[in-house]
SERO-4910 file (N, C-alpha, C, O; in steps of 0.05 Angstrom, whole numbers):
BEGIN
 pado doro    nc1    nc2    nc3   cac1   cac2   cac3    cc1    cc2    cc3    oc1    oc2    oc3
  Met    A    -93     98   -172   -115    107   -158   -109    139   -180    -87    150   -175
  Val    A   -123    148   -197   -127    163   -206   -142    190   -187   -134    213   -193
  Phe    A   -153    189   -176   -163    214   -161   -153    213   -137   -143    193   -128
  Glu    A   -153    239   -124   -145    253   -105   -159    229    -78   -150    214    -62
  Glu    A   -185    237    -85   -210    230    -69   -201    205    -49   -199    201    -25
  Thr    A   -197    184    -84   -195    158    -77   -179    149    -62   -182    130    -47
  His    A   -151    168    -69   -128    159    -47   -132    162    -19   -131    144     -3
  Val    A   -138    191    -13   -145    198     14   -166    181     27   -162    175     51
  Ala    A   -186    174     16   -205    148     26   -200    114     26   -217     99     35
  Leu    A   -177    107     15   -161     92     19   -142     92     39   -134     72     52
  Gln    A   -134    117     43   -117    112     69   -127    123     92   -111    122    110
  Leu    A   -149    134     99   -161    134    113   -177    106    123   -179    103    148
  Arg    A   -186     90    111   -189     62    111   -169     44    125   -173     30    145
  Val    A   -147     48    111   -118     37    125   -108     53    159   -101     44    180
  Asn    A   -110     65    155    -97     86    188   -125     67    203   -121     52    222
  Ala    A   -148     71    192   -166     60    218   -164     25    222   -173     13    242
  Leu    A   -154     14    205   -153    -11    214   -120    -16    216   -114    -33    233
  Phe    A   -109    -10    209    -78    -12    225    -63      8    233    -40      6    241
  Gly    A    -78     31    232    -57     64    244    -46     71    214    -50     63    191
  Asp    A    -30     91    226    -14    108    200     15     80    204     28     75    223
  Leu    A     15     68    180     29     55    170     67     68    165     88     55    169
  Arg    A     66     89    157     93    107    158    103    104    192    124     93    201
  Asp    A     77    117    210     92    113    235    107     88    248    127     87    264
  Leu    A     85     61    233     87     33    243    120     27    238    138     17    252
  Arg    A    119     40    208    145     23    199    169     43    219    191     33    223
  Val    A    165     59    225    190     77    237    189     60    267    210     50    273
  Glu    A    171     57    281    171     55    312    179     20    305    193     10    323
  Phe    A    174      5    284    190    -19    286    214    -19    278    230    -35    286
  Leu    A    219     -6    266    249     -6    255    272      6    276    296     -1    276
  Ala    A    260     27    294    268     21    319    281      7    340    299     10    356
  Gln    A    264    -10    333    260    -34    354    277    -58    347    286    -76    361
  His    A    280    -54    320    281    -74    306    310    -71    283    314    -53    266
  Asp    A    329    -95    290    351    -88    264    345    -94    234    352    -78    216
  Ser    A    332   -116    230    319   -115    205    290   -132    206    279   -145    224
  Trp    A    284   -126    177    251   -143    178    260   -174    187    252   -186    207
  Gln    A    280   -184    164    279   -213    166    284   -220    190    270   -239    197
  Glu    A    305   -207    212    315   -218    233    291   -218    248    288   -241    256
  Ala    A    275   -204    256    252   -199    265    234   -228    266    226   -241    285
  Val    A    229   -233    231    217   -250    228    223   -278    236    207   -296    241
  Gln    A    254   -279    236    264   -307    247    269   -308    278    278   -328    289
  Arg    A    263   -285    290    257   -295    321    234   -278    331    234   -261    348
  Gly    A    204   -290    312    192   -294    311    177   -262    327    158   -269    342
  Asp    A    179   -247    327    172   -216    335    163   -198    319    158   -174    323
  Leu    A    159   -219    290    147   -207    264    122   -229    247    128   -238    225
  Pro    A    107   -232    256     88   -248    244     89   -245    210     88   -222    200
  Ser    A     91   -271    192     97   -263    177     78   -290    153     70   -308    166
  Val    A     74   -292    133     55   -315    110     77   -323    104     93   -306    100
  Lys    A     84   -348    100     89   -359     66     78   -366     38     57   -380     39
  Leu    A     82   -363     26     68   -376      6     87   -388    -15    111   -386    -18
  Ala    A     72   -400    -25     81   -422    -50     74   -411    -75     51   -402    -75
  Cys    A     88   -408    -99     83   -387   -120     60   -397   -123     46   -378   -119
  Gly    A     41   -420   -130      7   -406   -141     -3   -395   -117    -24   -382   -120
  Gly    A      8   -396    -89     -8   -374    -77     -3   -349    -76    -18   -332    -67
  Leu    A     21   -343    -87     32   -311    -92     13   -306   -120      3   -284   -124
  Arg    A     10   -325   -135     -6   -322   -161    -24   -311   -154    -25   -287   -159
  Arg    A    -43   -322   -141    -73   -318   -128    -75   -297   -111    -94   -282   -108
  Leu    A    -50   -296   -101    -51   -262    -93    -53   -240   -107    -72   -224   -106
  Leu    A    -32   -239   -122    -29   -223   -146    -59   -216   -163    -69   -195   -169
  Leu    A    -67   -243   -167    -93   -242   -184   -117   -226   -168   -133   -212   -180
  Glu    A   -117   -230   -145   -126   -215   -125   -135   -192   -129   -157   -184   -138
  Ser    A   -101   -172   -116   -101   -159   -117   -107   -130   -136   -116   -108   -129
  Val    A    -94   -146   -175    -97   -135   -191   -137   -124   -195   -147   -102   -200
  Ala    A   -148   -148   -191   -182   -151   -186   -188   -136   -175   -206   -125   -187
  Phe    A   -184   -121   -148   -186   -104   -132   -174    -81   -139   -184    -64   -125
  Gly    A   -157    -71   -154   -148    -56   -167   -169    -43   -189   -176    -20   -188
  Cys    A   -178    -61   -210   -194    -66   -226   -230    -50   -217   -241    -31   -228
  Leu    A   -236    -62   -200   -258    -57   -187   -259    -31   -176   -278    -16   -180
  Leu    A   -226    -20   -156   -229      5   -157   -234     26   -172   -247     46   -165
  Arg    A   -221     19   -200   -222     40   -218   -238     42   -226   -245     65   -234
  Glu    A   -262     12   -233   -290      7   -249   -308     32   -231   -321     50   -242
  Ala    A   -307     29   -202   -313     53   -174   -305     79   -182   -321     97   -176
  Glu    A   -287     84   -193   -279    113   -191   -283    127   -217   -283    151   -221
  Gln    A   -288     97   -243   -307    116   -266   -335    121   -270   -348    134   -287
  Arg    A   -342    104   -244   -372     99   -233   -389    132   -225   -408    146   -231
  Ala    A   -361    131   -204   -374    162   -192   -352    188   -213   -350    212   -207
  Glu    A   -344    179   -226   -336    206   -238   -358    217   -257   -357    241   -261
  Arg    A   -377    202   -269   -395    213   -285   -418    231   -271   -432    248   -282
  Arg    A   -416    221   -235   -448    241   -222   -430    262   -211   -440    284   -211
  Phe    A   -401    258   -197   -383    279   -187   -362    286   -198   -349    269   -211
  Ala    A   -353    316   -194   -326    317   -198   -303    315   -178   -306    320   -154
  Phe    A   -277    306   -191   -269    302   -177   -239    311   -176   -233    321   -198
  Thr    A   -214    311   -154   -199    323   -162   -168    309   -178   -155    298   -161
  Gln    A   -158    309   -201   -144    293   -221   -117    298   -202   -106    319   -197
  Arg    A   -106    262   -187    -84    256   -174    -61    275   -201    -64    277   -225
  Ile    A    -36    285   -183     -8    292   -192      9    261   -192     21    253   -173
  Leu    A      7    251   -211     20    234   -203     54    224   -209     63    201   -207
  Ala    A     66    245   -217     94    247   -220    107    268   -208    103    290   -220
  Pro    A    125    270   -182    139    240   -196    140    227   -165    161    217   -156
  Arg    A    111    229   -148    109    205   -131     82    185   -133     61    186   -145
  Thr    A     90    174   -121     64    151   -134     42    144   -105     23    128   -107
  Gly    A     51    158    -78     32    152    -55     39    136    -45     30    133    -22
  Leu    A     54    118    -52     60     93    -36     70     92    -16     67     72     -2
  Asp    A     86    112     -5    105    122     12     77    135     34     83    139     58
  Asp    A     48    140     25     36    146     40     26    123     61     20    130     84
  Phe    A     25     95     54     26     75     68     35     58     67     29     35     61
  Gly    A     59     72     76     85     58     90    104     42     73    119     27     85
  Val    A    105     43     46    112     28     32    140     47     28    141     71     29
  Leu    A    161     30     24    182     49     25    195     53    -10    200     34    -25
  Thr    A    199     84    -20    211     89    -42    226     96    -49    237    110    -32
  Asp    A    236     95    -65    262    111    -82    245    139    -90    221    144    -88
  Ala    A    272    156   -101    268    186   -101    243    189   -123    227    208   -124
  Asn    A    241    164   -142    217    161   -157    188    160   -148    168    171   -157
  Gly    A    193    144   -127    169    135   -116    162    112   -128    138    106   -131
  Asp    A    183     93   -137    177     75   -143    179     51   -107    190     61    -87
  Pro    A    169     28   -105    170     18    -92    209      1    -83    223     -9   -100
  Leu    A    218      3    -51    237    -13    -55    235    -36    -30    222    -31    -10
  Leu    A    247    -61    -34    253    -82    -19    260    -68      9    272    -48     15
  Pro    A    245    -92     25    259    -83     53    280    -99     58    283   -120     45
  Thr    A    302    -91     82    318   -112     81    318   -117    116    331   -135    126
***
């Protein structure tokens, strides 16, 4: 996401659908030892994907990102937006993704 407004709009939409993902992660981890154990016990729904399914999911996410960027470019021609400062954080932590000091995603344990 290039513009702060896009980031905020997406964050508001995610929060409306799921609630604050950071709070949900903290609440979940307070009740469970790990993500893997919760999945094994059936406390956390999960989806198993074959390699082809994962490839399709990744292609869909890339297509969505391209569509989002194209929409940003069209809107930029009509409106003034605030440029996002990408370093040192990516904003993934705003959506409940565990990140390291550089803002890069970490795999859950």
